[in-house]
C-alpha positions in Angstrom: -5.9 -34.1 -1.2 -8.7 -32.1 0.3 -6.3 -30.5 2.7 -4.0 -29.4 -0.2 -6.8 -27.8 -2.0 -7.8 -25.9 1.1 -4.3 -24.5 1.6 -4.1 -23.7 -2.1 -7.4 -21.8 -1.9 -6.2 -20.0 1.2 -2.9 -19.0 -0.6 -4.9 -17.8 -3.6 -7.2 -15.7 -1.4 -4.2 -14.2 0.5 -2.4 -13.3 -2.7 -5.6 -11.9 -4.3 -6.3 -9.9 -1.2 -2.9 -8.4 -1.0 -2.9 -7.5 -4.7 -6.3 -5.9 -4.3 -5.2 -3.9 -1.3 -2.1 -2.7 -3.2 -4.2 -1.6 -6.1 -6.6 0.3 -3.9 -3.8 2.1 -2.1 -2.5 3.4 -5.4 -5.9 4.8 -6.4 -5.9 7.6 -3.9 -7.3 10.9 -5.3 -5.5 14.2 -4.8 -6.7 17.8 -5.4 -4.2 20.3 -6.7 -3.3 23.8 -5.5 -1.3 26.6 -7.1 1.2 27.7 -4.6 3.6 30.6 -4.5 6.9 30.8 -2.6 8.3 34.3 -2.0 12.1 34.5 -1.8 14.1 36.9 0.3 14.9 38.9 -2.8 11.2 39.4 -3.4 10.9 36.9 -6.3 7.7 34.8 -6.6 8.2 31.1 -7.5 5.1 29.2 -8.5 4.5 25.4 -8.1 1.5 23.2 -8.7 1.1 20.8 -5.8 -1.2 17.9 -5.1 -2.6 18.2 -1.6 -2.4 15.4 1.0 -4.8 16.2 3.8 -6.2 12.8 4.9 -4.3 10.1 6.6 -4.8 7.9 3.5 -3.5 10.6 1.2 -0.5 11.2 3.4 0.3 7.5 3.7 0.2 7.2 -0.1 2.1 10.4 -0.9 4.2 10.1 -4.0 4.7 6.3 -3.7 4.7 4.2 -6.9 5.3 7.2 -9.3 7.9 7.0 -12.0 8.4 10.7 -12.4 7.5 14.2 -11.1 7.7 17.1 -13.5 9.7 20.3 -12.8 7.4 22.8 -11.0 5.2 20.0 -9.6 5.1 18.6 -6.1 2.9 17.4 -3.2 2.1 19.4 -0.1 1.2 17.6 3.1 -1.2 19.6 5.4 -1.4 18.7 9.1 -4.0 19.7 11.7 -1.4 21.4 13.9 2.3 22.2 14.1 4.3 19.2 15.2 7.5 17.4 14.5 7.1 15.7 11.2 8.7 12.5 9.9 8.9 11.2 6.3 10.5 8.2 4.6 10.7 7.0 1.0 9.0 3.6 1.2 7.9 2.6 -2.3 9.0 6.0 -3.6 11.0 5.7 -6.8 11.7 9.4 -7.4 14.5 11.3 -5.6 12.9 14.1 -3.7 13.6 17.2 -1.7 11.3 18.1 1.2 10.7 21.5 2.9 9.3 21.6 6.4 7.1 24.7 6.7 5.6 26.5 9.7 2.0 27.5 10.0 2.8 31.1 9.0 4.6 29.8 5.8 8.2 30.1 6.7 10.4 27.4 5.3 12.2 26.0 8.3 14.5 23.5 6.6 15.1 21.6 3.4 16.3 18.0 3.1 17.1 15.7 0.2 15.6 12.2 0.2 16.8 9.1 -1.7 14.4 6.6 -3.4 13.3 3.6 -1.3 15.2 4.8 1.8 13.4 3.8 4.9 15.5 6.0 7.2 13.1 8.7 8.5 13.8 12.4 7.7 12.5 14.3 10.6 11.8 18.0 11.1 14.0 19.7 13.7 11.2 22.1 14.5 7.4 21.8 14.7 5.9 22.3 11.2 2.4 22.4 9.8 3.3 21.6 6.2 5.7 19.5 4.2 6.3 20.2 0.6 7.9 17.5 -1.6 9.4 18.3 -5.0 11.9 16.7 -7.4 15.3 16.6 -5.8 17.3 19.8 -6.1 14.3 21.8 -7.4 14.4 24.2 -4.5 18.0 25.1 -5.1 17.6 25.3 -8.9 14.8 27.9 -8.6 16.5 29.8 -5.8 14.3 28.8 -2.8 16.1 28.6 0.6 15.4 28.3 4.3 13.6 31.4 5.5 11.6 31.9 2.3 7.8 32.0 2.7 4.9 29.9 1.3 2.1 32.5 0.8 -1.0 30.4 0.7 -0.9 28.8 4.1 -4.2 30.2 5.4 -6.0 29.1 2.2 -4.6 25.6 2.7 -5.6 25.5 6.3 -9.1 26.9 5.6 -9.8 24.7 2.6 -11.3 21.4 3.7 
């Protein structure tokens, strides 16, 4: 009987530990930034984006959210331009992602499906990735080649 109690306690500790880790991972804090994307026609499109700079913020991303409002998103900021790769683990919201160069040029845009573990990888080195509700870019007229204006502010802000 003592052996059974030991294993029961071990199972309880394991379950409690995993639950606590999951709760902690969902309590990551994000700052927000007001961003502007300039279209080829000269229009300025605004978006409020949470910023993901740290490894922990980038790992959490938009996981476990039930919705993301029109005009809202998350921008991932990396230390240098590199090939970026994203997946939709534990992400319930259909998203579109733009890979953006250090000088702000939108290099490519992809749609991503909820819970899909297939990586979506940039074809070119990028410094930023901007996630928004799926189809938001096309609905507001943002295309490849348009430019994110605040890149230097994002890089310089720590």
